[in-house]
N, C-alpha and C positions, 0 to 999 in steps of 0.2 A: 832848269830843274825844278820841279815842285813836289809837294808831298802832302798826304791827307793823314792826319793823326786822330785817333779816337781814344778816349779815356775808358778802358775796361776794368778799371779797379773795382767798381761795384759788382760786375759780373763775376770777377775772380773771387771776391769776398762772398758773394751768394753761393757759388759753386763749393767753396770751401766749407761754408756753413752747412749745405746740404750733405756733404760728405761726412762731415763731423756728426750731424744728426743721424745719418744712416748707420754710422759705427756704433753710436749710442744705442740706437734701437735694436741693432744686431747683438750687442752686448747684454742688453736686457732680455732679449728673446732667448739667449743662451742661458742666461741665469734662470730665467723662468722655466725652461726645459729641465735644467739640472735640479731645480727645486721640485718640480712635478715628479721627476724620476725618484728622487729621494722620498717624496711623500708616498709615492707608490710602493717603494721597498718598505717603509715603515708601515703602511697599511697591510702589506702582505705579511709582515711579521705578526700582525694580530690573529691571523689565521690559526686554527689548531695545528701544532707541529706534532703532538703526541695525544693519543686518546686515553681516557680513563680505562683502566683494566679491572674487570670484575671476575677475578678468578683466584683461587687460593694460592697458586704458584706464581702469579703474576705474568703468566703467559698470555699474550693478546689473542692467540689462536683458540684458547680455551675460555675466553671471557664470555660471561653470561649475556653482556650487551656488548654489540659490536657496532662500529661507526665508520661513516665514510663521508666525504664532501667533495664537491668540485666548485670552483670559482673562476669565472672569466670576466674581468672588468672590460667595459667598453672603451676606456681610455687609460691614460697613466694612473689615474686614481678612480676609484669606484664609489658607488653609494649603497652596496649590498654589503651585509655582515652576517657572519654566522659564528656561534660560540657553542662550545660543548663544555659542560661542567659536571664534576663529580659532586654529588650533593650529600650523600651518605654512603655507607658501605654497600647498599643495595640499590641505590637510586641514582640515576643520571638525568641531566636536564640538557636539552638542545633548544637553541634560540636562533631564529633567522629574522633578518630585518632588511627592510628596503627603503631607503631615504629617497625623497623626491629628487628626480634627476640623477646624474651620475658624474658630477664635476667636483671642484674643490669644496664647494659649500656642502655638498652631500657627504663627501669624505670626512669633513670636520664633524658633522652630525653623527655619523657612525662611530667615530672615535669617542665622542661623548657617551653614546649608547654603550659601547664595549666597556668603558671604565665603570659606568653605573651598573651595568648587568652583572659583572664580576663582584661588585661590592654588595649587590642586593640579593643575588641568587641563593647564598648559603643561609640568609635569614628569612627569605620570602619564598619557600618552595612551592606554595600553591601558585599555579600559573596565572590566575586571575589577580591575585594580590601582588605578584611581582609586576605585572603590566601596569596596575593602578600605581604603584610606588614609582615606577620607572616614569610613567606619564607625569606625575606630580613634580618630580625632580627636574625632568626636562623642561616642563613649562616655566618652572622658576628660573631656570638657566637661560631660557630663550626669550624672557619677557622683553629685553631691551633690543632684540634683533629687529632690524629695519623691514625685513622681508619674512613672509610666512614660510616656515619650513616645517615639514612633518615627515613621519616615517611610519609604514605598515610594519608589523611585527607578529610573530607567532611563537609561543613558547610551549614546549612539551616535555613531560617528564615520564620516565619508564622506571619502574621498580621490579628488578628481576626476581625478587622473593615472592611477590604477589601476581606478577604480570600486569599490574594496573598501569594504564596509560592515562595521563591527565594532561589537557591542554587548553590553552585560551588564545584568542586572536584579537589583534588590534588592527581591524582593517585589512587583514592579510588572509589569503586562501587558507583554509584549515588543512591539516596533514591528511595525506591518503594512507591507506593501510594496504600493504602488498604481502601476500603470502609467498615466500621463497620456494615452497614445495610445489604448490599447485599453479602459481602465477595469477591466481585471482586477485583482482584489485578492487578495493573499497574506495571509490572516489567520492569524497565528501562534497556535497553541494553547499556552497556558502549561503544560498538562500534558505536553507533549511536547518542551519545551525547557528548558535549565537556567535556573532562577530561584532566586537565593540568598535569605537571610533579609532582612527589612526592616532599614534602617539603625537602630542604637543597640540593637537587641533582643539581640544576642549579641556577646561580646568578641572573638572570633576568627572571624568570618564569612568564608566562602569563597564567591568568585564565579567565574564562568566566562565568558570572551569567546566569543562566537559570530560567525563571519565567513562572508560570502558576496560575490559580485560583482554590482553592480547594472548594469543597461543604461541608457543615456541615456533620460531620460523617466520613470525610476523615482522614486517619492517614498517617503520614510520617514516614517510617521505614528506619532506618539505621543500618547496622551490619558490624562487622569486619570479615575477612576471616576465623577466627577460628571456626565459626558455619559450614559453608558449607564443610570445609576441615577436620572436625572431622572424625576419622576413627574408626570402630569397630574392634574387635579382628581379624576378617578375612581380614582386610585391605580395606574394602569397605568404600567409602566416603559417608558422610551425604548427601552433594550435595545441590545446589540450589533448584532443583526441589521439594525435600522433605521439604526444609525450607519454601518455598512459599506455599506448601500444608498445612503445619501446621499452618501458618499465617492465611491462608483462613479458615481453620477448626475452629479457635478460635477467629475469627474476631468479633463474637458477644459478647464476653466477655469484661470486663473492660480492658484497655491498660495494666495495670500491670499484671493482671491474664493471659492476652494473652502471654505476654513475659515469664512469669514464666512457663506456659504451654509448650511453644516452647523450653525453656532450658531444662526442664524435659525430653521431648521427645529426644533431642540431647544426653543427658547423658544417657538416657536408651539405645539409639542406640549405644553408645560408650561402654557400659558395663564395663569391667574391663580393656579395653586398656588404655594406658597412654594417658593423655591430652597433646598433642604436641603443642598447640597453645592457647593464650587467646581467650575466647569467650565474645563479648560485643555487645549489642544491645540497641537501644533507640527508643522511639516512641514519637511523638508529634501528638495529635489528635485535630482537629478543631471541638469542640463540637457544637458550634453555631457562628453565625456571629452577631456582634453587629453593627447595622447601625444607 
C-alpha cells in the first residue's frame, strides 16, 4: 500500500481570499449603485415641481407666462440643469445649464450652480450680470479642483407687463423664439449673437444682455446639446433641423405637450442606441400681456 499526499493549504487560502475579495467588491458595487440611485433622486428633486403663476386668481391656466420642461439624464445622475424663478410680480427667469460630461462630477457642479442661481437671481435680474456673478462665485469655489470643470449656460427673463425678453449666454446656444399661432420659428444663430465664455473657464468673463419684445403667443425655447446630438443605431444625428421641425410641427399644442412630443420623437429616432448625453429643454410662453 502506498499513497501520495499534497499540501493544498495555500490553494485553499487563495481561493478563500479570492471569494472574500469578490464579496467585498460586490458589496462595494451594491453600495455605489444605491448611492447613485439616491443621488439621482436628489438631483431629480431639484427640477421644478411647480411653476410660478402670473394671474390675479392664481389659476395656472390663466397665467400670463406659462412654463414647461422635459429632462432625460443619460445615467443615474446627469449634468444638465434647469431652473425657473419668479423674479417680480411681472417677471420670470428661466435658466438652463449643461456641465461637461454627465457623471457624478457633472452632477456635483450642477448642484453648486443650482444653489448659487437661486441665491443670485432675485438680486441680479439682468441676465449678463447674473452670469458674471455666477462665474465669479464658481471660479472661487473650484480653484482647488484638480481637474478642469466647466458648464455652458443660458439665462432668459420675460416680463409679461412689457413683453420684454432679455437673455445672455455663457457658451450655450441662444434661445429660439417660436410663435404658437403660426408655427414660425426664429432660430438664433450663435455666430451672429453675443455668446460669452462657458462658466468657470475664465476669471473675468464678460457677458452681454440681448433684448427684444415678444408678442403674445411667442415661446422662448432653450435646449441642451443632448437633443440635437442624439444618435440612432446607424450613427445618424438627430440634428438642429429635425429639432426645429418638430417644435414647429407641435407649436399649436400646449407648451408641455409640445416638449413631450419633441422628446418622444427624439427617443423614437434613437431607438435602442445608447443615450450618450442628457437631454433637457424648457419653454416660457408669453400667453398675454397685462398692460
